[in-house]
N, C-alpha and C positions, 0 to 999 in steps of 0.2 A: 634470617629466620631458619631455625633448626627444623629437623624432621618432625612434623606434627603427628605422625603416626605414633611416636613415642608417648605423646600426651594421651592418645587414645588407649594405648596398651596399659599405661599407668592407671588411668581412670577405671578401666575394666577390672584390673587386679584388685584395686581398692574396693570397688562397688560389690564385687563377688566374694571378697574376703580371703583371697589367696590365689595363687597361680593355678592350682589344680581345678578349683571351682570355676575360674575364669575360662580355663581351657575346655572344660566340659560344657559350659554354657555357650561358648562361641565357636568351638571347633578349631580354634587357633592352638597350635602346638605349645605345650608348656615351656619347652626349651626356647622357642622363639620369643615368648612373652618375657622370660627371664633375661634373655640376652638384651632385649630392647630396654628393659628397666635398668640393667647394669650399665649400658651405654649412656642412658640418660643421667644416671647418678655420676658417672665419670665426667661427662661434659659439665655438669653443674658443680662438681666438686663438693657434693654433700650427699649423705645417705638419706634416702627418702622413706625406706621401709625397714622395719625390724623383722627379720626372718627367723622363725624357729621351725622345728619339725611339725608343729601342730598348727601354727597360725602365722599370719602376716599382719603387722600393725604399722601405723604411721609414726614416723619421727616428727619432731617439732617442725623441721623444714618440710617434711612430707605433707604435714597437715596444711601448712600455708600454700604449698604448691598445688595440692588437691583442690583447695577452696577456689583458687584462680583457674585451674585447668578444667574443672568440671563444666562451667558455663561455656567455655570455648568448644569442648567436645560436643556438648548437647546442641550448641548453636550450629555446628557443622552438620550434625545429624539432621536437625530441622531443615537446614538448607537443602540437603540431599533429598529429603522427603518432599519438600515443596516442589522441586523440579520433577520428581517422580510422579507427583500428583498431576502436574501439567501434562506429562507424557502419556497418562492413562486414557484421557478423553479430551475432546475440545472444551477447554475451560481457561478462563483468564482473559487478559486484555490483548486485543489485536489492533494494530495501528495501520490505517489505510490512508493513502494520499491519492488525490486525483484532481483534475481541473474542475472548476465550478460547473461548467456546462455539462460535463459527464456526470457529476454528482446529481444535478437536478434532472437530467434527461434519462440517464440509465440506472443509476444506483438507487434513487429515491423509491422507484417502484419495486426494486428487487430486495433490498436489505431487510425490510421487515420480515419477509419469508425466511431469510437466512437466520435471523435472530430468534424467530419462533422455533425453528428446527434445532437450534443450538442455544438453549436458554442459559447455559453456564458461561457463555462467551460474552465479554463486554467489548464493544467496538468503538474505536475512536476514528472518526472520519475527518481528515484535514483537507478541505476543498480549497486549494490554492492554485492560481495560474502561474506556477513556476515549477522548475524541475528540482525536486527535492533530492538530497543525498540520503539514500536508504540507510547506509551504515552510520554516517555522522549524526543523522537526525533520528535514528532508531525507529524507522518505519519497517513494518513487516512486508507490506505489499504496496505497490504504486500502480495506478492505472494511467496510461499515457496515450497520447495521440500525436503521431509524428509522420512526416512524409516518408520516412524510412526508419527502420529499426537499427540502432547503433549497438555495436558490441560493447558491453560493460563488464569489466573484470569482476568475477565472483557472483554475477547475477544471471538469472534466466529470464529471457523475454519470450512470452507466450502470446502469439498473435490470435486475436479473437474476432476480428472483422475490420471493415474499412468504412469510412464515411467521407463525403465530399462537402465542399461549399457550393451552394447554389444561389443563383440570382433570383430574387423574389420582389414582388411589388403588389400592392392592393389592386383589385379590379377597378376600383373607383379612380385611382391614380392613372392606371393604364387607359381607362376610358377617356380621361382628360388629355393626356399627352400623346396617346397613340401607342400601339404595341410595336416595339422595334422588331424589325425583321432581320437585321444584321447586327453583329456584336459591336461594330464600330459606332452604331447609332447610340450606344450607351453614353458616349462622350457628350451628347447633346441634351441629356435629360438629367433631372435632379437625382442625387444619390445620397446614400448614408454610408459612412465609412468609419473604420477604426483609426486611431491616431497612427498606428504602425504602418498603415497603408498610404500615409501622406508624405510626399517628398517634394520639397521646395514649394509648398503650398498647393500642390496638385495631387489628387488621389490617383493611385495606380493599382490596378488589379491584374495579376498574372492569371490568365484563363487558358483552358485547353478544350478543344472541340472533341466530339465523339470520334472523329476521324484521326485525331492525334495532332492537329494543328495547334500551335501555341501562339499566344498574342498578349502583349502588355497593353492594357486598355487604360487610357487616361480619362479622368472624370473630375467633375467639380462638385464635391459633397456639400449638401445643404446642412447636414448634421454630422459632426465628428464626435464619436462616443465609443469608449472602450467597453461599455456594458452591452453585451449582445442581447440581453433581454429587453433593454431599452430600445435598441435598434429594431427588434422584432415589433414592439408596440408602435414605434414610429412608422414602420413600413405598413403595418395593418391600418394605421390611421392616415395613410396616403401621403406621406412626406417624401417618398422617393423609392428608388431601387436599392436594395441591400444585398450584400454577399454574405450569406449566413450558413453556418453548419446545418446539415440536414436534420439532426435530431431536434434542433431548436425550431426550425421552420415547418417540419412535417405536419404537425397537428393543424396548423393554420392553413396549410395548403389543402389538406383533406377537408377542412371545414369551409373551403373556398373563401376564406378571409384573405388569402394571398394566392397569387398565381406565380408559377415558375416562368421567368423571362428567358426566352431563347433557350429551351431545355437542352439543346445539343452542346451548349457551352457551360462549363463548370469551373470552379476554382480547384485548388489542389486536393488530391485524395490523401487522406490521412489514415495510417494504419493504427488501429486501436489495439493495445497490447497490455498485458500484465507484466510487471517487473518485480522479481522477488529473488532473495538469495537462493543459492543452490540447495536442494532439498535435504542433503545429509544433515541429520540432527534437527530437522524442522519439527516444531511442536504441532500436535494434532489440531489445535485451534487455528493456526495459520494455514495448515493444509486444508482444513475444512472450508475456509473462506476462498482459497484459490480454486478448489474443486467446484464450489457452488457458483462462483462467477464464471468459471470456464464452461459450465453446463448451461447457465441461463443468460449470460450476457450476449453471446452471439445472436440469439433470437431477438433480444431487446434491440440490438443494433439494427438488425434486419427490419424489424417492425417500424423503426424510425427513419428508414431510408426512403428515398423517392427515386424510383427508376425513371429513365427517360421515357420508356414505353408507357408508364403509368400516367405521366403528366402530358405527354405529347398530344 
């Protein structure tokens, strides 16, 4: 591919009817325009313009070349303008990925406010329980929950808060089986578990006490299900003890449909963070979403947490 600037200069000269007129209209030196057109004609091996002291006109070859070159130059100009439009204000499509639990618990209450504030932004939310590749899958922002933040080349990780997994069961269930006073007593009562916590047919939860003690607790699940909302409903309906993320269980605990079982023991603490490309060249639409979530999401996380003091 040859220098496309030559096409641009050629179209300018033709549209303005000469080198002097093109120079006056664009501020590009007449000698520069003339040199580029001469180089273009030399590479093509054909004269494109008839030059006289009064005017410039197209040759037959120049007419064909201009007919094909003009749409290319105009298309490039439109492409530049479209990006410039995106850079002036938050506008256009922003693609966000996050786990289903966080979409339902954190984003559902927040995003309507963001979209009302930025009416020209279109938002695509991809709620999937897998780690997306922002570059390969062309996501602008990802919301993640991990036990630790890992360094990722070319990406910024912004910590917004933390959440834990808590042991919960319905008061009716606990009235029936008794309220365990030690964490090891969990092994003797019915539980609800995710498939990933099952090993050799036995459920295993890695738990940590408020004093820092760690314990791998074995249990025999009555229900094995990877849908956490289903586990929540099963726990509320008295099927057993479940280990659930705080944002899922918090409302039911506050409504007294669930109790926290042995509050001093919890599952892993997960750091909730935003992941996005480094901000150089970032569009205002993407920056506006990052700023909005950075401002509002920490409070949403806090509101859906359950402190040991609150439930003890």
